C-alpha positions as CSV (number, residue, x, y, z in Angstrom):
1,T,-29.2,21.6,16.2
2,N,-27.1,18.5,16.8
3,R,-23.8,18.7,15.0
4,M,-22.8,15.0,14.8
5,A,-19.1,14.4,14.3
6,V,-18.0,11.4,12.2
7,K,-14.4,10.4,11.6
8,G,-12.8,7.6,9.7
9,V,-9.5,6.6,11.2
10,L,-6.9,3.9,10.6
11,V,-5.3,2.4,13.7
12,T,-2.0,0.7,13.7
13,L,-1.9,-2.0,16.4
14,S,1.1,-3.3,18.3
15,E,2.7,-6.4,16.8
16,D,2.5,-7.9,20.3
17,P,-0.6,-10.1,20.1
18,I,-1.4,-9.7,23.8
19,L,-1.3,-5.8,23.6
20,S,-3.2,-5.7,20.3
21,G,-5.8,-8.1,21.7
22,V,-6.4,-5.9,24.7
23,A,-6.8,-2.9,22.5
24,L,-9.3,-4.7,20.2
25,Q,-11.4,-5.7,23.3
26,A,-11.5,-2.2,24.5
27,L,-12.4,-0.8,21.1
28,R,-15.2,-3.3,20.7
29,A,-16.7,-2.4,24.1
30,K,-16.6,1.4,23.6
31,P,-19.8,3.1,22.4
32,G,-19.5,5.2,19.2
33,I,-16.8,3.0,17.5
34,E,-17.5,0.8,14.6
35,L,-14.7,-1.6,13.7
36,G,-13.8,-2.5,10.2
37,E,-11.9,-5.6,9.1
38,L,-8.5,-6.1,10.7
39,Q,-5.8,-6.3,8.0
40,E,-2.6,-7.6,9.6
41,K,-1.9,-4.9,12.1
42,W,-4.1,-2.2,10.6
43,L,-7.7,-1.6,11.8
44,P,-10.1,0.9,10.2
45,L,-12.6,2.5,12.5
46,V,-15.6,4.8,12.2
47,L,-16.0,7.1,15.1
48,E,-19.3,8.8,15.8
49,A,-19.6,11.5,18.5
50,E,-22.0,14.2,19.6
51,D,-19.7,17.0,18.4
52,D,-16.1,17.7,17.5
53,A,-14.9,18.1,21.1
54,A,-16.3,14.6,22.0
55,S,-14.7,13.2,18.8
56,K,-11.3,14.6,19.8
57,E,-11.7,13.0,23.3
58,L,-12.5,9.7,21.7
59,V,-9.4,9.9,19.5
60,K,-7.3,10.7,22.6
61,W,-8.8,7.7,24.4
62,I,-7.9,5.4,21.5
63,E,-4.4,6.8,21.2
64,G,-3.9,6.2,24.9
65,L,-4.7,2.5,24.7
66,D,-1.9,0.0,25.2
67,G,-1.6,-1.9,22.0
68,V,-2.4,1.2,19.8
69,Y,0.8,2.2,18.1
70,F,-0.5,4.9,15.8
71,L,-3.8,6.6,14.7
72,D,-4.3,8.4,11.4
73,T,-7.5,10.3,10.6
74,V,-8.5,9.6,7.0
75,F,-11.9,11.3,7.0
76,A,-13.7,13.9,9.2
77,S,-17.1,15.4,8.9
78,V,-19.3,17.5,11.2
79,G,-22.9,17.3,10.2
80,Q,-26.5,17.5,11.4
81,G,-26.8,14.0,12.7
82,D,-28.0,12.0,9.6
83,P,-25.2,11.8,7.0
84,E,-27.8,11.4,4.2
85,E,-29.3,14.7,5.1
86,E,-26.0,16.4,4.3
87,F,-26.3,15.5,0.6
88,E,-29.9,16.1,0.0
89,V,-30.6,18.9,-2.5
90,E,-34.0,20.6,-2.6
91,N,-35.4,21.2,-6.0
92,P,-36.1,24.9,-6.5
93,K,-39.7,25.6,-7.6
């Protein structure tokens, strides 16, 4: 069974526009990352990975980017792949 890992994180970018621009380019190009709307220097991201270990590797990769000042995890879930399946309730007969 595939245990998809989904995280919501908030990245604080460097105030240096060159560094933050390089980080944004790298984040946009990396598979498994969905970028939210940039608010000043804060960027919300949704990370999707095959499992928890892959998710942790993705977080380490983001933290290692020049231009990323801080990363805060605001949501984490390890599920079966389709988030909607997590919340389905079968009606007992």
